[in-house]
C-alpha positions as CSV (number, residue, x, y, z in Angstrom):
1,M,0.0,0.0,0.0
2,Y,1.3,3.4,-1.0
3,S,0.2,6.6,0.6
4,V,0.9,10.3,1.0
5,N,1.8,11.1,4.6
6,V,2.4,14.3,6.6
7,P,5.7,14.1,8.5
8,V,5.2,15.4,12.0
9,P,7.6,17.7,13.9
10,G,9.8,16.4,16.8
11,R,7.5,18.1,19.3
12,I,4.7,15.6,18.4
13,R,7.1,12.6,18.6
14,E,8.2,13.9,22.0
15,L,4.5,14.1,23.1
16,A,3.9,10.6,21.9
17,A,7.0,9.4,23.9
18,E,5.6,11.2,26.9
19,L,2.3,9.5,26.6
20,Y,3.9,6.1,25.9
21,P,3.7,4.8,29.5
22,S,-0.1,5.5,29.5
23,L,-0.5,3.2,26.4
24,H,0.4,-0.1,28.0
25,A,-3.3,-1.2,28.1
26,F,-3.5,-1.3,24.3
27,D,-2.8,-4.2,22.0
28,R,-0.7,-2.2,19.5
29,V,1.3,1.0,20.2
30,R,2.7,3.0,17.4
31,E,6.4,3.6,17.5
32,D,6.6,5.8,14.3
33,H,4.3,8.7,14.0
34,S,2.9,10.6,11.0
35,C,-0.4,11.8,9.7
36,L,-1.9,9.8,6.9
37,L,-3.1,12.2,4.2
38,K,-4.3,9.8,1.4
39,R,-4.0,6.1,0.6
40,L,-3.0,5.6,-3.0
41,G,-3.4,1.9,-3.4
42,S,-1.0,-0.9,-4.1
43,N,-1.6,-1.5,-7.7
44,G,0.5,-0.1,-10.4
45,D,4.0,1.1,-11.1
46,V,5.5,3.1,-8.2
47,G,6.9,5.7,-10.6
48,A,3.4,6.2,-12.2
49,L,1.8,6.6,-8.8
50,Q,4.4,9.2,-7.8
51,R,3.8,11.1,-11.1
52,R,0.0,11.1,-10.5
53,T,0.6,12.2,-7.0
54,H,2.9,15.1,-8.1
55,R,0.3,16.2,-10.7
56,A,-2.5,16.1,-8.1
57,L,-0.4,18.2,-5.7
58,E,0.6,20.8,-8.3
59,G,0.0,24.2,-6.8
60,A,-0.7,22.9,-3.3
61,P,0.5,25.4,-0.8
62,A,2.3,24.9,2.5
63,V,-0.5,24.6,5.2
64,E,-0.9,25.2,8.9
65,A,-1.7,22.3,11.2
66,R,-2.3,22.0,14.9
67,V,-2.6,19.1,17.3
68,T,-5.3,20.1,19.7
69,G,-5.9,17.1,22.0
70,I,-6.2,13.4,22.4
71,D,-9.3,11.7,20.9
72,V,-10.6,8.2,20.2
73,F,-12.3,6.3,17.3
74,D,-14.6,4.0,19.2
75,D,-15.7,2.1,16.1
76,P,-13.1,2.5,13.4
77,P,-14.1,1.3,9.9
78,V,-11.1,-1.1,9.8
79,G,-9.0,-2.8,12.5
80,T,-9.5,-3.1,16.3
81,A,-11.0,-0.5,18.6
82,P,-10.5,1.7,20.3
83,V,-8.0,3.8,18.4
84,V,-6.4,6.6,20.5
85,Y,-4.9,9.4,18.5
86,L,-3.7,13.0,18.5
87,A,-6.4,15.1,16.9
88,V,-5.0,17.4,14.1
89,E,-7.0,20.5,13.0
90,S,-6.1,21.8,9.6
91,P,-8.4,23.1,6.9
92,G,-5.4,23.1,4.6
93,L,-4.9,19.4,5.0
94,H,-8.5,18.8,4.3
95,S,-8.1,20.8,1.1
96,V,-5.0,18.9,0.0
97,H,-6.7,15.6,0.9
98,A,-9.7,16.6,-1.4
99,D,-7.3,17.3,-4.3
100,L,-5.7,13.8,-3.8
101,A,-9.2,12.2,-3.5
102,E,-10.0,13.6,-6.9
103,A,-7.0,11.9,-8.4
104,F,-7.2,8.6,-6.4
105,E,-10.4,6.9,-5.4
106,P,-11.3,7.7,-1.8
107,V,-11.5,4.7,0.6
108,A,-15.1,4.5,1.8
109,G,-15.6,5.3,5.4
110,L,-12.0,6.6,5.8
111,E,-11.5,9.3,3.2
112,G,-13.3,11.9,1.3
113,P,-16.0,13.4,3.6
114,D,-15.0,10.9,6.3
115,Y,-11.3,12.0,6.4
116,V,-10.1,12.9,9.9
117,P,-6.5,14.1,10.1
118,H,-4.8,12.4,13.1
119,V,-1.7,10.8,14.5
120,T,-2.4,7.3,15.8
121,L,-0.9,6.5,19.2
122,A,-2.4,3.0,19.9
123,R,-5.3,0.7,19.1
124,G,-7.2,-2.3,20.5
125,G,-7.5,-3.0,24.2
126,D,-8.9,-1.2,27.2
127,E,-11.7,1.3,26.6
128,S,-11.4,2.9,30.0
129,A,-7.7,3.6,29.4
130,A,-8.8,5.3,26.1
131,R,-11.3,7.5,28.1
132,R,-8.6,8.5,30.6
133,L,-6.3,9.5,27.8
134,V,-9.0,11.6,26.1
135,E,-9.5,13.4,29.4
136,R,-5.9,14.5,29.5
137,E,-5.2,18.1,28.5
138,I,-2.2,18.8,26.3
139,E,-0.6,21.9,25.0
140,P,-1.5,22.5,21.4
141,I,1.3,22.0,18.9
142,R,1.3,24.2,15.8
143,W,3.4,23.6,12.7
144,T,3.6,24.4,9.1
145,V,3.4,21.4,6.8
146,G,6.1,22.3,4.2
147,E,6.5,18.8,2.7
148,L,4.7,15.5,2.3
149,E,6.0,12.0,2.1
150,F,5.3,9.4,-0.6
151,Y,5.2,6.3,1.6
152,D,5.7,2.6,0.9
153,G,3.5,0.8,3.5
154,H,4.8,-2.7,2.6
155,R,8.4,-1.7,3.4
156,R,7.3,0.9,6.0
157,L,9.6,3.5,4.5
158,P,9.3,6.9,2.9
159,V,10.1,6.7,-0.8
160,S,10.3,10.4,-1.6
161,R,9.2,13.8,-0.5
162,V,7.2,16.6,-2.1
163,S,7.9,20.1,-1.0
164,L,5.0,22.5,-0.5
165,P,4.1,24.7,-2.2
166,A,4.2,22.0,-4.9
């Protein structure tokens, strides 16, 4: 599976590390953190997918984003629940996502109008632990998204980067 991801600043990785001890009640805890912007699929030539992505991003500006708190997906469309995540607010990311969704078929229930920018912390496990995390207050973290990653989900590696404005 290839995707376009938003790299997150070190302050978000530091916050995730700070929250790590509170994630022991979950089945899976994320070690690497990013914000998924759009799934591209796994079919096709990697170079062709990258070219389509670059065309879809043409003219996309750098955008502002902000982590505003901890939230939970109680009933995610795929995978185990609950999913605890850092909530990301960004009208600009929604706009870039919409551009990519025009070029690549949106995944029903996850993308298009259902897209929720977030940074996953953990999934599966104790719902009461999820509720305790959601109640925690955190300092908002603002950053400018000045680049995106073309990501290979099979190898779990970024393949290339796209600077914004594109």
